[in-house]
C-alpha positions in Angstrom: -0.4 -5.2 3.0 -2.6 -2.5 4.7 -5.7 -4.6 3.9 -4.3 -7.6 5.8 -3.4 -5.4 8.8 -6.8 -3.8 8.7 -8.6 -7.2 8.7 -6.3 -8.5 11.5 -7.1 -5.4 13.6 -10.9 -6.0 13.1 -10.4 -9.6 14.4 -8.6 -8.2 17.4 -11.3 -5.6 18.0 -14.0 -8.4 18.0 -12.0 -10.4 20.5 -11.4 -7.4 22.7 -15.2 -7.0 23.1 -15.3 -10.4 24.7 -11.9 -10.8 26.4 -9.5 -8.5 28.2 -6.2 -7.6 26.6 -4.4 -9.6 29.3 -6.5 -12.7 28.7 -5.8 -12.5 24.9 -2.1 -11.9 25.4 -1.8 -14.9 27.8 -3.7 -17.1 25.3 -1.7 -15.9 22.4 1.6 -16.6 24.2 0.4 -20.1 25.4 -0.6 -20.9 21.8 2.7 -19.6 20.5 4.7 -21.8 22.9 2.5 -24.8 21.9 3.3 -24.3 18.3 7.0 -23.4 18.8 8.3 -25.1 22.0 11.8 -23.8 21.3 10.6 -20.4 22.4 10.0 -21.7 25.9 13.6 -22.9 26.0 14.9 -19.5 24.8 12.8 -17.7 27.4 14.0 -20.0 30.2 17.6 -19.5 29.2 17.3 -15.7 29.1 15.6 -15.6 32.5 18.2 -17.9 33.9 21.1 -15.9 32.4 19.7 -12.7 33.8 19.5 -14.3 37.3 15.8 -13.9 37.5 15.0 -17.6 38.0 16.9 -20.6 39.4 18.3 -23.5 37.4 15.4 -25.7 38.6 12.7 -23.1 37.6 14.4 -22.6 34.2 14.5 -26.3 33.6 10.8 -26.5 34.5 9.9 -23.7 32.1 11.9 -25.3 29.3 10.2 -28.6 29.9 13.5 -30.3 30.7 15.1 -32.1 33.6 17.6 -30.1 35.6 20.6 -32.2 34.3 19.4 -31.8 30.7 18.9 -28.1 31.1 22.3 -27.7 32.7 23.9 -29.5 29.7 21.9 -27.2 27.4 23.2 -24.1 29.3 26.8 -25.4 29.0 26.5 -25.9 25.3 24.7 -22.6 24.7 26.8 -20.3 27.0 30.1 -22.1 26.8 31.5 -24.4 29.5 33.4 -21.7 31.5 30.5 -19.2 31.7 28.0 -22.0 32.4 30.2 -23.2 35.3 30.4 -19.7 36.8 26.6 -19.4 36.4 25.9 -22.8 37.9 28.0 -22.3 41.0 
C-alpha cells in the first residue's frame, strides 16, 4: 500500500511543478463531479440545508429545475422539515 501512495505522491509533485494547488484542486473536483454527478446534488442539498444558498442556487448547482429540486428536498428532508425550509 505504501508503494501506491508513494507513486501517487510523485504524480502530485510533478503536477505541482506546473500548476498551483488551487488549480489542481478545482480540476480534481470538477472531474469528480463529472464522474459522479450525485455528489453535486449532495453538495447543493447540504449548502441549502445550512442556509448558505437559496433554493434557486441549489437547484442550479444540482443541475435540476427549481420544482424538481424542491421535490427532491421534500423527499430527502421529509415533508414537514422541507416546508419549514422552503417558506
